[in-house]
C-alpha positions as CSV (number, residue, x, y, z in Angstrom):
1,M,-17.6,-7.2,-5.8
2,I,-16.4,-4.2,-6.0
3,Y,-16.8,-2.9,-9.9
4,L,-14.5,-0.1,-10.6
5,K,-15.5,2.3,-13.4
6,N,-12.9,4.8,-14.6
7,S,-15.0,7.2,-14.4
8,N,-13.9,7.5,-11.0
9,Q,-10.6,7.6,-11.9
10,E,-9.9,11.5,-11.7
11,H,-11.6,11.9,-8.5
12,L,-9.1,9.5,-7.1
13,E,-6.2,11.3,-9.1
14,L,-7.5,14.5,-7.8
15,W,-7.9,13.1,-4.3
16,V,-4.2,11.6,-4.2
17,K,-2.6,14.5,-5.6
18,N,-4.6,17.0,-2.9
19,A,-4.0,14.1,0.5
20,R,-1.9,15.9,3.2
21,R,1.2,14.8,4.3
22,R,1.4,11.7,7.2
23,L,2.3,12.8,10.5
24,T,5.3,11.3,11.5
25,D,5.2,9.1,14.6
26,S,5.7,12.0,17.3
27,E,2.9,14.3,15.4
28,Y,0.8,11.3,15.5
29,R,1.0,10.6,19.3
30,V,0.1,14.8,19.7
31,Q,-2.7,14.2,17.7
32,I,-3.9,11.2,19.4
33,W,-3.1,13.2,22.9
34,Q,-5.5,16.4,21.9
35,D,-7.8,15.0,19.6
36,G,-9.6,11.3,20.5
37,R,-11.8,11.4,17.5
38,F,-8.3,9.4,15.7
39,G,-9.3,5.7,16.8
40,M,-6.3,4.2,16.8
41,I,-6.6,1.0,15.0
42,D,-4.5,-2.7,16.1
43,N,-2.8,-4.9,13.6
44,K,-5.5,-7.9,13.7
45,D,-7.7,-5.0,13.3
46,F,-6.2,-3.3,9.9
47,I,-5.4,-7.0,8.1
48,E,-8.8,-8.4,8.6
49,D,-10.3,-5.0,7.5
50,V,-7.5,-4.7,4.1
51,F,-8.6,-8.5,3.8
52,C,-12.3,-8.7,3.5
53,Y,-11.9,-5.3,1.4
54,L,-9.7,-6.4,-1.0
55,M,-11.2,-10.4,-1.1
56,S,-14.0,-7.9,-2.4
57,F,-12.9,-6.7,-5.7
58,D,-13.7,-8.6,-9.1
59,S,-11.1,-12.0,-9.9
60,V,-9.0,-11.4,-7.4
61,S,-7.4,-14.5,-5.3
62,L,-4.8,-14.9,-1.8
63,S,-1.3,-17.1,-1.5
64,V,-0.6,-16.2,1.8
65,N,3.7,-17.6,3.2
66,N,3.9,-19.0,6.2
67,I,6.9,-20.0,7.9
68,G,6.7,-22.1,11.1
69,G,2.9,-22.2,11.5
70,V,3.2,-18.0,11.5
71,T,1.7,-15.8,8.6
72,E,5.1,-14.2,7.1
73,S,2.6,-12.6,4.0
74,M,-0.4,-12.1,2.6
75,A,-0.3,-11.5,-1.2
76,F,-3.6,-11.1,-3.0
77,Y,-3.6,-11.5,-7.2
78,I,-5.5,-10.6,-9.8
79,F,-6.3,-13.7,-11.5
80,T,-7.8,-12.0,-14.5
81,A,-4.6,-10.3,-15.0
82,K,-2.3,-12.7,-13.8
83,K,-0.2,-10.3,-11.3
84,E,0.2,-9.5,-8.2
85,F,-0.9,-5.2,-6.9
86,V,-0.6,-5.7,-3.0
87,C,1.4,-8.0,-0.1
88,I,1.6,-7.7,2.9
89,D,4.1,-8.1,5.0
90,N,4.2,-9.3,8.4
91,K,7.9,-8.3,9.1
92,D,7.4,-4.5,9.3
93,G,4.6,-3.0,10.6
94,Y,1.9,-4.6,8.2
95,N,3.5,-2.4,5.1
96,L,1.4,-2.4,2.4
97,R,3.7,-3.7,-0.7
98,I,1.3,-1.9,-4.0
99,L,1.5,-1.2,-7.9
100,L,0.8,2.2,-8.6
101,P,1.1,4.9,-11.6
102,Y,4.6,6.0,-10.9
103,E,3.3,9.9,-10.3
104,L,0.8,9.1,-8.4
105,G,3.4,6.7,-6.2
106,M,6.1,9.7,-5.0
107,S,3.4,12.0,-5.3
108,L,2.3,9.6,-1.8
109,V,6.1,9.6,-1.6
110,K,6.9,13.1,-0.9
111,K,4.4,13.1,1.2
112,G,5.7,10.4,3.0
113,W,2.4,8.3,3.3
114,G,5.4,5.5,2.1
115,E,8.3,5.2,-0.1
116,Q,9.8,3.1,-3.7
117,S,10.6,-0.3,-3.4
118,P,14.3,-1.0,-2.6
119,L,14.4,-3.0,-5.8
120,A,12.4,-0.8,-7.7
121,V,15.0,1.9,-6.9
122,A,17.7,-1.0,-7.2
123,G,16.5,-0.8,-10.9
124,K,16.1,-4.3,-10.2
125,I,12.6,-4.5,-10.6
126,S,9.8,-2.0,-12.4
127,N,9.5,1.7,-10.3
128,T,6.1,0.9,-10.3
129,H,6.3,-0.6,-6.9
130,F,5.8,1.2,-3.6
131,V,5.4,0.7,0.2
132,L,2.8,2.0,1.4
133,Y,3.4,2.1,5.4
134,G,0.3,0.6,7.5
135,A,-2.0,2.5,9.1
136,R,-2.5,3.5,12.5
137,S,-6.0,5.0,12.6
138,F,-9.6,4.2,11.4
139,L,-8.8,7.5,9.3
140,E,-5.7,6.2,7.5
141,L,-7.4,2.5,6.6
142,N,-9.8,4.7,4.5
143,F,-7.0,6.3,3.4
144,H,-5.8,2.8,2.2
145,K,-8.4,1.8,0.9
146,K,-8.3,4.8,-1.8
147,I,-4.8,4.2,-2.9
148,L,-6.0,0.2,-2.5
149,Q,-8.3,1.1,-5.6
150,I,-5.4,2.5,-6.8
151,S,-3.1,-0.2,-7.6
152,Y,-6.1,-2.4,-7.9
153,L,-6.8,-0.3,-11.6
154,F,-3.0,-0.2,-12.5
155,T,-2.8,-3.5,-12.5
156,K,-5.4,-4.5,-13.9
157,G,-4.6,-2.0,-16.1
158,E,-7.6,0.3,-16.5
159,W,-5.0,3.0,-15.2
160,K,-5.6,5.6,-17.9
161,Y,-2.8,8.5,-17.2
162,L,-5.2,12.0,-17.2
C-alpha cells in the first residue's frame, strides 16, 4: 500500500503550479518525430498502469461498469470516505474524471491538461470535478500519477490548502 503524507503536499502543489503546458496533438506528433525518447503508450498499457497504481493506495476499491461485455468505465472509490475519486472512461480516449482542489484543477485546465467537468460548469455538481485527458506517452503517465496522488489526498480530506 502507498501511504501519502501531508509533507509531500507542498511538493505536489508546487509541482502542479510549475508544470509545463500540455502539447497539442500536432505539437506532440512533431515532438515524437524529432525526439524518439518519448515512448508512445497504448490504451491497454495506460489502463493497466493506472489501475495497478490506484489499487496500491490504501482503502481503495473498484467498481466496473460493463455494458454488453464491454467495459464502459472503471470507478475507483476510497471506501473509508465513501467517495469516488477517479473514474476512467472508455468512451473518450481513456480520459480520467477526477476530484481536485479547485485552484490546482483550474491551473491544469489553463495549461491544457484537461477541462472542468461540463456538469460542474453547469453548476449541477461541485466545481472540484475535472476531466484529465488520457496520457499519450509514459512521460505523461508519470504526470498523471502525481495528479492522482493529489486527487486521492483531496478526496480523503487530507489535502490542506497552503
